N, C-alpha and C positions, 0 to 999 in steps of 0.2 A: 504493500499500499505505499500511496505517498505520504510523506510526512512534512509537516509545517511547524515552525515556532521553534522555541528552545526551552520548552517545558519538560518537567518530570516525565508528565504522561503526555506523549505528543497526540496530537489530533489535527485532523483535516478541518477546515471550515465547515465542511457538511457533517451532520451529526449522524452517529449510529443509533440514536435512542428510537424507542418505541414509536409506531406511527408511520415510519418508512419501511416498506417492504424490500426483502431483497430480490431485485428483479433476476429472471431467468433461473430461478432456483426452485420454486414452491413445488411443482407439480412434476419433477422428474425430468429425464433426458427426452429430448426433441425425438430422436430415431424410434424411441419406445412408443411414441405416439404415432407416428407415421406406421409401424408394425400393426399396431391396435386398430387404425383406421383401415388397413388393407384386410386384417381379419373381420372387422366390422362390416365391410362391403360383403365379403363372401357368406358370412352367416345370414346377412338379411336377405340377400338373393335367396340363399336355400330356405329360408323361413317363408318367402311369399307363398300365399296359397296358390294352388294350381289353376283355379278359375281366374283369379287376380290376374295372375301373370298372362294367362292367355287371352283375356279380355282386353288389356291395356296395351297401348301402342308402345312398342319397344323404343322408339325414338323418345317418347316422353318419360319412360322409364329410365333411359340411360342419362336423360337431362337431369332427372332427380337425384340419381345417383352419384353421378359426377359431382354436382352442387353440394351433396351432403359429405362425401368422402375426400373431396380435395380441399387444399388450404389457400387462404389469401394471406401472406406473409404480410405484417404491418410495415409500411413506408412511412419515415417520419418526413413532416414538413416544417423542418426546423427553421426555415425563412420565415415562417408565420408565428414562431414562439412569442409568447408574453411574459411579463413579469407580473406578479401579484403583489398588492402593498405588503411592506415588511410588517412581522407582526411581534409583539412582546412573546418570549416563552421564559419558562423556568427551566434554569441549568445547575447542575451540582458541579462545584469548582472544586470537590476534593481531589487531592493530588497535584494539585497546581501549585508550584511552588511561589509563584507572585502573589498567591492569595495568603500564603502562610497559615494554613488550617492546622492547628494542633490538634483538636479530636478528629481523627481520620474515620472513626466508626460511624459518625452521624453524619446524614446530608447536611451539605452547606448550599443551599439555593441564592442564586443570584438571578438578576434579569438578563436574558439573551435577547438575539435578534433572529428571525426565521425569514427567510427569502424564497418564495415559490417561483419557479419557473415552469410554465406549462407548455409543452411541446405537442401538437396536434399530430395525429397520425391516421392512416387509412389501412383498413384489415382488421384482422382477427385480434384483438386485443388480449385474447387468453394465452397466444404464444409467447408473450413477455414472460410467461410464468414457466417456461420450458428451457433447459439447457440445450445449447447448439451443440453441434459436433466437435466445435472449436471454440474453446472458453478459456478464459484467463481467470486465474484464482482471485484476482482482485475484483469483488462484487461492487455492484451498482445499486443504490438504493434509491427507492421511488415508488409511487403509486400510479396505478392505472385507474383514471377517474374518466368515465365514458370514453371519447376518443382522443383522449390525451393522457400524455405522461406528466406528472407532476414531480419534477425534481426539488427536493427541499434542501436549501443549505442554511444551518444552523451554526451560530458561535456567540462568543461574546463580544460587545462592541470593539474591543481593542483588537480582536482578531480579524474582524471582517473589514472586507474592503473590496470596492469594485472588480478590481484585478483579480484578486484571488477568487472571487465568485465566478466570474467571466473565465479563468482558466479551468477551474474545475468543472464548469458547466459543459465547456467546449470538448475537454477531454471525455466527460460521461457521455455526451452526444455522440462523439466519435466512437466510442466503444460499443454503444448502443447500435449505431449504424453497422458496424463490422458484424456484430452478432446477427442482425437481420438478414445481412448480406449472405452469410453462412448458411441462414434457414432457408433463405429463398432458392438458393441453389438445390439443396435437398427437396423442398418443397415442389420444384419445378420438375424434377425427376419423379417424384411420387406422382404428382399431379397428372403427368404423362402416362405412367402406369395405370393409374385408376381410369383414365378415359378409355383405354384399350381394354382393360381386364373387365369393366363394367358390363361392356357389350359383350365379352366374351363368355363371361359368366351366365349372362341372361341367355345368349343363344344356345349354351349347353344344356341349361335347365330346361328350356323349351323343348330343346331336341329330346331330351331325355322323357320330359312329360308326353310329348307326341308318341315317342317310342313305346312308352308304357301303355298308353291308351290305345295303340294300334291305328293312329289316325294316319301315320304314314303308308299304310296298306291302301288308302283312298277308298274309294266306293266299290272295289271289285271289278272296276272296267278295265279289261285287257288291253295292251297296247300291242299292235302287231307291226313290228318295224320290218322293214326290206332288209334282206341280207347285205346288199350293197347299195347304197345310193348311187344311181345311175348319174352319169355326167351330163345326159340329157334328160328332161323332164317328161318322160314317158309315162303313162297311167301304170301303176303295178296291178299286178292280179289281185293282190289281198291289198286294201288301202289301210292306213295306219289310223288308230283312233286315238286321241288325245288323252293321256294319262291324267287321272283326275285324282285329287286328295281332298279331304275335308279341309276348311280353314281354320283359323283359330277362332274360338267362340268369342263373341261379342257380347258387351253388357246389355241385359235385357232379352238375351235371344238364346234359345238353345238348340236352334236349328243348324246343322253342319252344311253350310253351302258349298259346292264344289268350287275348286280352284285349280288352275293349272300348274303343275309342278314345274319347278325351276329349269329341270332338264329338257321339258316340252317347250318351254317358253323361249330358251336358247336355240332350240331345235327349228322353231318356227321363225326366229330372226335369221338363222343361218339361210334357210330357204329364200327368204326375201333377200339377203345379202348376196346369194349366187345368182339370183335372178337379176338383180341390179348389175352385177359383173356382166352378164350377158348384154345387156343394154349398153354399158360402158364401151365394151369391145365391139359391138356391131352399132354405132350410132346412126347410120343411115335407115335402119329400120325403125326407129324409135323418135327420131328429131321431131317429127312433127306431129306427134300423139299429144292429145291434152290429158288432164288429170284422170278422166274417166278411162280413157284407153289404157293408161299407163297402169292404172290400178287393176285392170283385167289380167295384165300380164303377170301380177304377182298370183292371181286367184288361180291361175292354171297350175302352177307348181304345187300351190297349197291344196288344191283339191285332189292332186294326184297323190298326196301323202295323208289327207285327212278327209273324213267323211261329212265333217261337219262346216267346212269354210263355205261363206256365201257373200253375196255383195249387196248393197243397198238395202240391207235388212233393218227395220224399224229396231231401235233399242233405246228405251228408257225415254229421253226428250227428243231424240231427232235421229238423223240417218247417220251411219257410219260406213265408211269404205270397206273395210275388212272385219270380219266378225266370225268368231268360232264359237258355237253354242252347244251345251250339252242338257238335255232334258229341260230344255227351254229357258235355260240359265246363261249368261254370257260368261265365257273364260277368257277371251281374249278380243281386244278390240284395237283397231289401227284406223289412223286417217291419212289419206295422201295428199300432198300439198306441192304447188310448184314455188319456188323461193321468189318471193317479190319484196324481198326486205324484210326487216325486222318484224313489221306488221303481220306477215304472213305465217310467221312461226308462232307468234304470240296468240293470233286468231286459231291457229292449229292446234294449240295445247288447250285453249279455252273450249274450243269444238269437242275435242275428244273427251275432255272431262265432263262436259255437258251429256256426252253419249253415255258415259259410264255410270252405272247404277252403284248404289252403297256397297254391293258386294263384290263387284270388279276390281280386281287387284295387279291387273297385269295390261298396259297399254302402250300404244307406239305412234309415232308421228314418222311419216316416211316423206322426206323432203328431197324434191327435185331441183336441180340446179341447170339451168339453162343460160349459156352464154353470160355469165357471170364469173368473176375471179373466185375460183373454188375454194382457195386457201382462204380468203377474207372471209367467205361464208362461214366455212368451218371455225374461224376464229371468233366468231359471233355468237355461235350457237350457246356456249357456256354461260356469257353473261347475260343473253336473253332470257335463257331458262332459270337461272338465279334469282331474277326480279320478279319472278311469277309469286303471287300472294300464297300458293300452295306448296311452293318449294319447301322441302326438310333438309335434304343434304345430296352431294354428290356421290355417287357410287363408283365403283371401279370402272374406268373406261373400258369398253370392250373391244374398240379398234379406232383407227385413226378417224374413222368417219362416222363412226357410232359413239354415243353419249348415253350414260344411263343414271338415273336420278331417282331418288325417293320423294314422293308428293304424298299430300293428303287430299282425302276428299274435300271439295269445296264447303259442304255441308254437314263435316264431321272430322275436326282435326287429329281425332285419335285413330281414324281409319287410314291405313296408309296403302298406297299403291306404287308400283313400279312402273316410272315412264322411260322409254327407251327412244331417242331420236336418232334416226338414222338418214344420212345425207348422201345424195348419190349425184353424180354427175352426168346429164344427158345432154350433149350437145344439140345445139340448134341450127338450122340453117341460117 
């Protein structure tokens, strides 16, 4: 500890008397707090009820868990510190040779001075009570009062001076900042872990529940794949049926509505991509086609693989371009549009969302580019999609010209759906 004065019992201007807490000591080590938070996250996910977990949006649950188990390390705003008016305090001067106290067994009280410096901060004030991984043995005393740290400097009038208080204050603030920086580094690593771990635990628990309940077996609808996908789109003898699986149970409903399995969704998108590749390689055959004619080029290969693809079918609140249905329920919806600038993509997204009913979970927008700078078009897609009011997050990019996002239903923020935007270049005369 720093020492001041030439007394028998040397002491700093700041007092070690009751009323000042020893900061960064009260509740144990910071690393133990981080470990307890990780354990708490795992325990809470495991304790979530099955029905609750399946009925609640995964995205909303992730946000909740990340907010609950991540840490916001305090940041001092010492530029905005203020000094409170000086106060009189009682001080025991036993042991000080300048007071020449003969009876050292009884307290000898004289009037001293207390000066409080209030330093505002942002973040979790509870972290001032934990010991960082790098720590000095010289303690700092103060109090957490709301969103302020109160540093109190106490002493006898002859010991107090502006320079001495200022020196002690600057050293204390500098030491506090150093501790917080150490915590911030550890907390940043912890927060990054929590963000990934929360989703991993939720996904793993849901998969376990679905497996336990046999939901992944779907509705027993067999899927008949061709042994080999032909290079051309000839109609196979036995056509493929979409494999259906029951979805997550939503609040207020016990009906297990059919949804398209992820593998089938990818297969449909792959068929569309391969047909678009044909268009790009044979531009003369397609350059004069309008949206409707281009749409039919995709229905041909889809109908050669699936028994349920159709065009211009009524669906919920409008007509959609490509639709796969099962027993009167939609399992895939896509809208075809020619690129005419940002507005065309925004309108296509709005349109396919209008067509999608509450139960639809996988939709797509197929965008055709004619005589435009294709690279410029591709660069605009993410920023257009992310500004939509129903956008939730970006998913893993499927291809250089294919983008995938998580959206929510316009009428139900907890009901999620996957939107894939596929962009193809179809040259025009």
